[in-house]
A tleap script that builds the chain and sets N, CA, C and O, in Angstrom:
source leaprc.protein.ff14SB
mol = sequence {
  NMET ALA ASN ILE LYS SER SER ILE LYS ARG
  VAL GLU ILE ALA ARG ARG ASN GLU ALA ARG
  ASN ARG ALA ILE LYS SER GLU ILE LYS THR
  TYR VAL LYS LYS PHE GLU LYS ALA VAL ALA
  GLU ASN SER VAL GLU ASP ALA LYS LYS TYR
  LEU ASP LEU ALA GLU LYS LYS TYR ARG GLN
  ALA GLU ALA LYS ASN VAL MET HIE LYS ASN
  ASN ILE SER ARG LYS ILE GLY GLN LEU THR
  ASN LYS PHE ASN ALA MET SER CASN
}
set mol.1.N position { -50.679 -17.366 -96.550 }
set mol.1.CA position { -50.683 -16.113 -97.273 }
set mol.1.C position { -51.081 -14.989 -96.321 }
set mol.1.O position { -51.927 -15.164 -95.445 }
set mol.2.N position { -50.455 -13.842 -96.514 }
set mol.2.CA position { -50.728 -12.699 -95.649 }
set mol.2.C position { -52.120 -12.125 -95.917 }
set mol.2.O position { -52.593 -12.128 -97.054 }
set mol.3.N position { -52.763 -11.637 -94.872 }
set mol.3.CA position { -54.097 -11.055 -94.994 }
set mol.3.C position { -54.091 -9.540 -94.823 }
set mol.3.O position { -54.920 -8.840 -95.404 }
set mol.4.N position { -53.157 -9.042 -94.027 }
set mol.4.CA position { -53.091 -7.614 -93.747 }
set mol.4.C position { -52.434 -6.903 -94.927 }
set mol.4.O position { -51.478 -7.401 -95.522 }
set mol.5.N position { -52.966 -5.736 -95.246 }
set mol.5.CA position { -52.511 -5.013 -96.438 }
set mol.5.C position { -51.010 -4.714 -96.394 }
set mol.5.O position { -50.316 -4.871 -97.399 }
set mol.6.N position { -50.511 -4.285 -95.238 }
set mol.6.CA position { -49.091 -3.949 -95.138 }
set mol.6.C position { -48.218 -5.193 -95.295 }
set mol.6.O position { -47.140 -5.120 -95.886 }
set mol.7.N position { -48.674 -6.333 -94.771 }
set mol.7.CA position { -47.885 -7.558 -94.898 }
set mol.7.C position { -47.928 -8.084 -96.334 }
set mol.7.O position { -46.964 -8.692 -96.800 }
set mol.8.N position { -49.032 -7.854 -97.029 }
set mol.8.CA position { -49.098 -8.223 -98.454 }
set mol.8.C position { -48.076 -7.417 -99.242 }
set mol.8.O position { -47.388 -7.946 -100.115 }
set mol.9.N position { -47.986 -6.125 -98.921 }
set mol.9.CA position { -47.003 -5.255 -99.583 }
set mol.9.C position { -45.581 -5.726 -99.281 }
set mol.9.O position { -44.730 -5.745 -100.170 }
set mol.10.N position { -45.325 -6.102 -98.044 }
set mol.10.CA position { -43.971 -6.551 -97.664 }
set mol.10.C position { -43.596 -7.830 -98.408 }
set mol.10.O position { -42.443 -7.995 -98.806 }
set mol.11.N position { -44.549 -8.728 -98.599 }
set mol.11.CA position { -44.293 -9.965 -99.342 }
set mol.11.C position { -43.907 -9.619 -100.775 }
set mol.11.O position { -42.968 -10.195 -101.325 }
set mol.12.N position { -44.628 -8.682 -101.376 }
set mol.12.CA position { -44.328 -8.274 -102.753 }
set mol.12.C position { -42.951 -7.629 -102.848 }
set mol.12.O position { -42.204 -7.890 -103.791 }
set mol.13.N position { -42.616 -6.798 -101.884 }
set mol.13.CA position { -41.297 -6.152 -101.872 }
set mol.13.C position { -40.202 -7.190 -101.692 }
set mol.13.O position { -39.155 -7.113 -102.336 }
set mol.14.N position { -40.440 -8.163 -100.815 }
set mol.14.CA position { -39.451 -9.218 -100.588 }
set mol.14.C position { -39.207 -10.021 -101.868 }
set mol.14.O position { -38.066 -10.368 -102.174 }
set mol.15.N position { -40.266 -10.314 -102.609 }
set mol.15.CA position { -40.107 -11.038 -103.879 }
set mol.15.C position { -39.317 -10.220 -104.891 }
set mol.15.O position { -38.444 -10.740 -105.585 }
set mol.16.N position { -39.635 -8.939 -104.961 }
set mol.16.CA position { -38.930 -8.061 -105.897 }
set mol.16.C position { -37.443 -7.969 -105.551 }
set mol.16.O position { -36.587 -8.051 -106.431 }
set mol.17.N position { -37.146 -7.799 -104.260 }
set mol.17.CA position { -35.747 -7.721 -103.820 }
set mol.17.C position { -35.021 -9.034 -104.054 }
set mol.17.O position { -33.852 -9.037 -104.437 }
set mol.18.N position { -35.702 -10.146 -103.828 }
set mol.18.CA position { -35.083 -11.458 -104.053 }
set mol.18.C position { -34.690 -11.626 -105.514 }
set mol.18.O position { -33.609 -12.132 -105.817 }
set mol.19.N position { -35.567 -11.203 -106.417 }
set mol.19.CA position { -35.268 -11.314 -107.844 }
set mol.19.C position { -34.076 -10.433 -108.214 }
set mol.19.O position { -33.196 -10.847 -108.969 }
set mol.20.N position { -34.059 -9.221 -107.677 }
set mol.20.CA position { -32.946 -8.309 -107.956 }
set mol.20.C position { -31.634 -8.876 -107.413 }
set mol.20.O position { -30.615 -8.864 -108.104 }
set mol.21.N position { -31.664 -9.371 -106.176 }
set mol.21.CA position { -30.449 -9.915 -105.556 }
set mol.21.C position { -29.947 -11.133 -106.320 }
set mol.21.O position { -28.741 -11.302 -106.500 }
set mol.22.N position { -30.870 -11.983 -106.768 }
set mol.22.CA position { -30.479 -13.173 -107.520 }
set mol.22.C position { -29.782 -12.774 -108.819 }
set mol.22.O position { -28.780 -13.380 -109.199 }
set mol.23.N position { -30.307 -11.758 -109.498 }
set mol.23.CA position { -29.709 -11.301 -110.755 }
set mol.23.C position { -28.320 -10.721 -110.520 }
set mol.23.O position { -27.402 -10.977 -111.300 }
set mol.24.N position { -28.159 -9.946 -109.462 }
set mol.24.CA position { -26.859 -9.342 -109.159 }
set mol.24.C position { -25.837 -10.417 -108.822 }
set mol.24.O position { -24.709 -10.372 -109.313 }
set mol.25.N position { -26.214 -11.381 -107.993 }
set mol.25.CA position { -25.289 -12.449 -107.609 }
set mol.25.C position { -24.902 -13.311 -108.811 }
set mol.25.O position { -23.759 -13.754 -108.924 }
set mol.26.N position { -25.853 -13.542 -109.696 }
set mol.26.CA position { -25.575 -14.328 -110.897 }
set mol.26.C position { -24.574 -13.612 -111.790 }
set mol.26.O position { -23.665 -14.237 -112.339 }
set mol.27.N position { -24.739 -12.306 -111.935 }
set mol.27.CA position { -23.816 -11.522 -112.756 }
set mol.27.C position { -22.405 -11.549 -112.166 }
set mol.27.O position { -21.423 -11.657 -112.900 }
set mol.28.N position { -22.312 -11.451 -110.851 }
set mol.28.CA position { -21.006 -11.507 -110.185 }
set mol.28.C position { -20.357 -12.869 -110.429 }
set mol.28.O position { -19.169 -12.945 -110.743 }
set mol.29.N position { -21.133 -13.938 -110.284 }
set mol.29.CA position { -20.592 -15.284 -110.493 }
set mol.29.C position { -20.077 -15.457 -111.917 }
set mol.29.O position { -19.067 -16.125 -112.138 }
set mol.30.N position { -20.764 -14.861 -112.876 }
set mol.30.CA position { -20.334 -14.953 -114.275 }
set mol.30.C position { -18.968 -14.325 -114.453 }
set mol.30.O position { -18.092 -14.914 -115.086 }
set mol.31.N position { -18.772 -13.124 -113.898 }
set mol.31.CA position { -17.483 -12.449 -114.033 }
set mol.31.C position { -16.378 -13.195 -113.291 }
set mol.31.O position { -15.239 -13.240 -113.754 }
set mol.32.N position { -16.708 -13.776 -112.150 }
set mol.32.CA position { -15.706 -14.545 -111.396 }
set mol.32.C position { -15.289 -15.776 -112.198 }
set mol.32.O position { -14.106 -16.114 -112.243 }
set mol.33.N position { -16.255 -16.450 -112.831 }
set mol.33.CA position { -15.924 -17.621 -113.648 }
set mol.33.C position { -15.049 -17.235 -114.834 }
set mol.33.O position { -14.109 -17.953 -115.177 }
set mol.34.N position { -15.356 -16.104 -115.459 }
set mol.34.CA position { -14.535 -15.637 -116.576 }
set mol.34.C position { -13.133 -15.286 -116.101 }
set mol.34.O position { -12.156 -15.529 -116.809 }
set mol.35.N position { -13.030 -14.712 -114.900 }
set mol.35.CA position { -11.727 -14.408 -114.321 }
set mol.35.C position { -10.938 -15.685 -114.073 }
set mol.35.O position { -9.756 -15.769 -114.407 }
set mol.36.N position { -11.601 -16.682 -113.483 }
set mol.36.CA position { -10.936 -17.966 -113.201 }
set mol.36.C position { -10.437 -18.611 -114.497 }
set mol.36.O position { -9.341 -19.171 -114.537 }
set mol.37.N position { -11.236 -18.531 -115.538 }
set mol.37.CA position { -10.843 -19.103 -116.832 }
set mol.37.C position { -9.627 -18.373 -117.391 }
set mol.37.O position { -8.715 -19.008 -117.920 }
set mol.38.N position { -9.607 -17.047 -117.281 }
set mol.38.CA position { -8.469 -16.254 -117.769 }
set mol.38.C position { -7.211 -16.580 -116.975 }
set mol.38.O position { -6.119 -16.634 -117.539 }
set mol.39.N position { -7.356 -16.800 -115.663 }
set mol.39.CA position { -6.197 -17.168 -114.835 }
set mol.39.C position { -5.674 -18.535 -115.255 }
set mol.39.O position { -4.463 -18.740 -115.336 }
set mol.40.N position { -6.582 -19.472 -115.523 }
set mol.40.CA position { -6.175 -20.815 -115.930 }
set mol.40.C position { -5.438 -20.794 -117.266 }
set mol.40.O position { -4.548 -21.609 -117.509 }
set mol.41.N position { -5.821 -19.850 -118.131 }
set mol.41.CA position { -5.182 -19.732 -119.449 }
set mol.41.C position { -3.974 -18.808 -119.431 }
set mol.41.O position { -3.349 -18.598 -120.471 }
set mol.42.N position { -3.627 -18.246 -118.262 }
set mol.42.CA position { -2.515 -17.299 -118.107 }
set mol.42.C position { -2.663 -16.074 -119.001 }
set mol.42.O position { -1.673 -15.555 -119.517 }
set mol.43.N position { -3.873 -15.620 -119.181 }
set mol.43.CA position { -4.149 -14.414 -119.952 }
set mol.43.C position { -4.238 -13.234 -118.983 }
set mol.43.O position { -5.280 -13.000 -118.372 }
set mol.44.N position { -3.137 -12.496 -118.849 }
set mol.44.CA position { -3.058 -11.424 -117.865 }
set mol.44.C position { -4.040 -10.296 -118.180 }
set mol.44.O position { -4.690 -9.765 -117.280 }
set mol.45.N position { -4.144 -9.934 -119.458 }
set mol.45.CA position { -5.012 -8.818 -119.831 }
set mol.45.C position { -6.484 -9.141 -119.524 }
set mol.45.O position { -7.200 -8.331 -118.934 }
set mol.46.N position { -6.915 -10.336 -119.935 }
set mol.46.CA position { -8.296 -10.726 -119.675 }
set mol.46.C position { -8.556 -10.860 -118.178 }
set mol.46.O position { -9.607 -10.449 -117.687 }
set mol.47.N position { -7.605 -11.429 -117.461 }
set mol.47.CA position { -7.772 -11.608 -116.023 }
set mol.47.C position { -7.915 -10.255 -115.333 }
set mol.47.O position { -8.753 -10.098 -114.445 }
set mol.48.N position { -7.111 -9.286 -115.730 }
set mol.48.CA position { -7.188 -7.954 -115.135 }
set mol.48.C position { -8.545 -7.309 -115.444 }
set mol.48.O position { -9.156 -6.683 -114.578 }
set mol.49.N position { -9.005 -7.470 -116.683 }
set mol.49.CA position { -10.290 -6.887 -117.086 }
set mol.49.C position { -11.428 -7.480 -116.250 }
set mol.49.O position { -12.267 -6.744 -115.730 }
set mol.50.N position { -11.454 -8.804 -116.122 }
set mol.50.CA position { -12.533 -9.447 -115.381 }
set mol.50.C position { -12.403 -9.245 -113.875 }
set mol.50.O position { -13.407 -9.229 -113.162 }
set mol.51.N position { -11.181 -9.091 -113.390 }
set mol.51.CA position { -10.986 -8.771 -111.971 }
set mol.51.C position { -11.584 -7.401 -111.666 }
set mol.51.O position { -12.277 -7.232 -110.663 }
set mol.52.N position { -11.319 -6.432 -112.526 }
set mol.52.CA position { -11.862 -5.092 -112.325 }
set mol.52.C position { -13.390 -5.102 -112.388 }
set mol.52.O position { -14.054 -4.463 -111.572 }
set mol.53.N position { -13.944 -5.833 -113.364 }
set mol.53.CA position { -15.402 -5.907 -113.493 }
set mol.53.C position { -16.028 -6.583 -112.275 }
set mol.53.O position { -17.042 -6.121 -111.754 }
set mol.54.N position { -15.419 -7.677 -111.827 }
set mol.54.CA position { -15.952 -8.397 -110.666 }
set mol.54.C position { -15.896 -7.514 -109.421 }
set mol.54.O position { -16.840 -7.481 -108.632 }
set mol.55.N position { -14.784 -6.801 -109.252 }
set mol.55.CA position { -14.666 -5.924 -108.088 }
set mol.55.C position { -15.724 -4.817 -108.132 }
set mol.55.O position { -16.329 -4.491 -107.110 }
set mol.56.N position { -15.941 -4.251 -109.301 }
set mol.56.CA position { -16.951 -3.208 -109.453 }
set mol.56.C position { -18.334 -3.738 -109.082 }
set mol.56.O position { -19.083 -3.084 -108.357 }
set mol.57.N position { -18.666 -4.924 -109.584 }
set mol.57.CA position { -19.974 -5.511 -109.297 }
set mol.57.C position { -20.108 -5.872 -107.815 }
set mol.57.O position { -21.182 -5.716 -107.233 }
set mol.58.N position { -19.020 -6.355 -107.204 }
set mol.58.CA position { -19.052 -6.650 -105.772 }
set mol.58.C position { -19.327 -5.374 -104.977 }
set mol.58.O position { -20.137 -5.382 -104.050 }
set mol.59.N position { -18.657 -4.278 -105.337 }
set mol.59.CA position { -18.851 -3.008 -104.616 }
set mol.59.C position { -20.281 -2.494 -104.793 }
set mol.59.O position { -20.859 -1.936 -103.860 }
set mol.60.N position { -20.851 -2.680 -105.983 }
set mol.60.CA position { -22.237 -2.275 -106.196 }
set mol.60.C position { -23.178 -3.119 -105.344 }
set mol.60.O position { -24.155 -2.609 -104.795 }
set mol.61.N position { -22.879 -4.414 -105.235 }
set mol.61.CA position { -23.700 -5.301 -104.403 }
set mol.61.C position { -23.598 -4.886 -102.935 }
set mol.61.O position { -24.574 -4.961 -102.189 }
set mol.62.N position { -22.419 -4.452 -102.536 }
set mol.62.CA position { -22.236 -3.977 -101.165 }
set mol.62.C position { -23.081 -2.725 -100.915 }
set mol.62.O position { -23.705 -2.592 -99.862 }
set mol.63.N position { -23.098 -1.823 -101.874 }
set mol.63.CA position { -23.846 -0.580 -101.715 }
set mol.63.C position { -25.348 -0.836 -101.634 }
set mol.63.O position { -26.066 -0.090 -100.969 }
set mol.64.N position { -25.827 -1.877 -102.299 }
set mol.64.CA position { -27.255 -2.195 -102.298 }
set mol.64.C position { -27.617 -3.214 -101.224 }
set mol.64.O position { -28.741 -3.716 -101.199 }
set mol.65.N position { -26.674 -3.523 -100.337 }
set mol.65.CA position { -26.893 -4.475 -99.245 }
set mol.65.C position { -27.318 -5.848 -99.740 }
set mol.65.O position { -28.130 -6.519 -99.104 }
set mol.66.N position { -26.766 -6.264 -100.879 }
set mol.66.CA position { -27.044 -7.602 -101.391 }
set mol.66.C position { -26.185 -8.618 -100.653 }
set mol.66.O position { -26.633 -9.723 -100.351 }
set mol.67.N position { -24.946 -8.233 -100.367 }
set mol.67.CA position { -24.014 -9.093 -99.654 }
set mol.67.C position { -23.353 -8.270 -98.549 }
set mol.67.O position { -23.336 -7.040 -98.609 }
set mol.68.N position { -22.811 -8.953 -97.544 }
set mol.68.CA position { -22.163 -8.269 -96.441 }
set mol.68.C position { -20.800 -7.741 -96.864 }
set mol.68.O position { -20.111 -8.372 -97.666 }
set mol.69.N position { -20.408 -6.590 -96.332 }
set mol.69.CA position { -19.174 -5.935 -96.761 }
set mol.69.C position { -17.933 -6.762 -96.445 }
set mol.69.O position { -16.975 -6.746 -97.218 }
set mol.70.N position { -17.929 -7.484 -95.326 }
set mol.70.CA position { -16.761 -8.306 -94.998 }
set mol.70.C position { -16.637 -9.487 -95.958 }
set mol.70.O position { -15.532 -9.866 -96.348 }
set mol.71.N position { -17.756 -10.054 -96.329 }
set mol.71.CA position { -17.776 -11.152 -97.297 }
set mol.71.C position { -17.216 -10.665 -98.633 }
set mol.71.O position { -16.409 -11.347 -99.266 }
set mol.72.N position { -17.647 -9.493 -99.047 }
set mol.72.CA position { -17.193 -8.933 -100.318 }
set mol.72.C position { -15.705 -8.629 -100.269 }
set mol.72.O position { -14.984 -8.927 -101.221 }
set mol.73.N position { -15.236 -8.042 -99.181 }
set mol.73.CA position { -13.805 -7.733 -99.045 }
set mol.73.C position { -12.970 -9.002 -99.113 }
set mol.73.O position { -11.908 -9.018 -99.734 }
set mol.74.N position { -13.448 -10.065 -98.475 }
set mol.74.CA position { -12.726 -11.337 -98.495 }
set mol.74.C position { -12.653 -11.896 -99.910 }
set mol.74.O position { -11.596 -12.349 -100.349 }
set mol.75.N position { -13.773 -11.865 -100.620 }
set mol.75.CA position { -13.799 -12.416 -101.980 }
set mol.75.C position { -12.905 -11.615 -102.915 }
set mol.75.O position { -12.190 -12.198 -103.731 }
set mol.76.N position { -12.933 -10.288 -102.811 }
set mol.76.CA position { -12.080 -9.451 -103.655 }
set mol.76.C position { -10.611 -9.716 -103.338 }
set mol.76.O position { -9.777 -9.771 -104.242 }
set mol.77.N position { -10.297 -9.880 -102.053 }
set mol.77.CA position { -8.923 -10.193 -101.655 }
set mol.77.C position { -8.459 -11.518 -102.225 }
set mol.77.O position { -7.318 -11.636 -102.671 }
set mol.78.N position { -9.329 -12.515 -102.217 }
set mol.78.CA position { -8.968 -13.824 -102.765 }
set mol.78.C position { -8.703 -13.732 -104.262 }
set mol.78.O position { -7.738 -14.310 -104.761 }
set mol.79.N position { -9.556 -13.007 -104.977 }
set mol.79.CA position { -9.357 -12.851 -106.422 }
set mol.79.C position { -8.073 -12.092 -106.711 }
set mol.79.O position { -7.335 -12.449 -107.630 }
set mol.80.N position { -7.800 -11.049 -105.937 }
set mol.80.CA position { -6.596 -10.260 -106.145 }
set mol.80.C position { -5.348 -11.099 -105.882 }
set mol.80.O position { -4.358 -10.986 -106.604 }
set mol.81.N position { -5.396 -11.938 -104.851 }
set mol.81.CA position { -4.251 -12.807 -104.564 }
set mol.81.C position { -4.006 -13.780 -105.708 }
set mol.81.O position { -2.855 -14.046 -106.056 }
set mol.82.N position { -5.073 -14.316 -106.300 }
set mol.82.CA position { -4.912 -15.221 -107.445 }
set mol.82.C position { -4.290 -14.484 -108.623 }
set mol.82.O position { -3.425 -15.021 -109.315 }
set mol.83.N position { -4.733 -13.255 -108.846 }
set mol.83.CA position { -4.185 -12.463 -109.952 }
set mol.83.C position { -2.716 -12.154 -109.718 }
set mol.83.O position { -1.900 -12.281 -110.630 }
set mol.84.N position { -2.374 -11.746 -108.491 }
set mol.84.CA position { -0.983 -11.408 -108.188 }
set mol.84.C position { -0.073 -12.643 -108.293 }
set mol.84.O position { 1.065 -12.533 -108.749 }
set mol.85.N position { -0.562 -13.793 -107.883 }
set mol.85.CA position { 0.224 -15.016 -107.980 }
set mol.85.C position { 0.432 -15.394 -109.453 }
set mol.85.O position { 1.477 -15.932 -109.821 }
set mol.86.N position { -0.565 -15.110 -110.281 }
set mol.86.CA position { -0.469 -15.443 -111.696 }
set mol.86.C position { 0.537 -14.555 -112.405 }
set mol.86.O position { 1.292 -15.034 -113.251 }
set mol.87.N position { 0.562 -13.267 -112.075 }
set mol.87.CA position { 1.414 -12.331 -112.789 }
set mol.87.C position { 2.876 -12.417 -112.373 }
set mol.87.O position { 3.742 -11.871 -113.057 }
set mol.88.N position { 3.170 -13.098 -111.255 }
set mol.88.CA position { 4.577 -13.249 -110.825 }
set mol.88.C position { 5.289 -14.344 -111.547 }
set mol.88.O position { 6.469 -14.586 -111.293 }
savepdb mol mol.pdb
quit
C-alpha cells in the first residue's frame, strides 16, 4: 500500500478510472453483441441502429482514451464490413 499522500491519490484515481473504463467497455460489448445478433437474424434496420450506437460509443471511448484509436478504427471497420456484406 502506498504511504506518500500523492501516491495514495494516484491509486484512488487509478481505481476510479478503471471502474469507468470497465463500464464503457462493457456497454460497447453489449451493443456489439446486439449488432451481431441482428446480423445473424438478417434484420437490416436493427443492425444499422446498433452499428451506429456501437460506433458512437467507440468514438466516445477514443475521446476519453479508454481504447487506442487504431484499435477502435479496426473494430468499426470490421463491423461495417459485416453490415455491408449482410445488406448485399
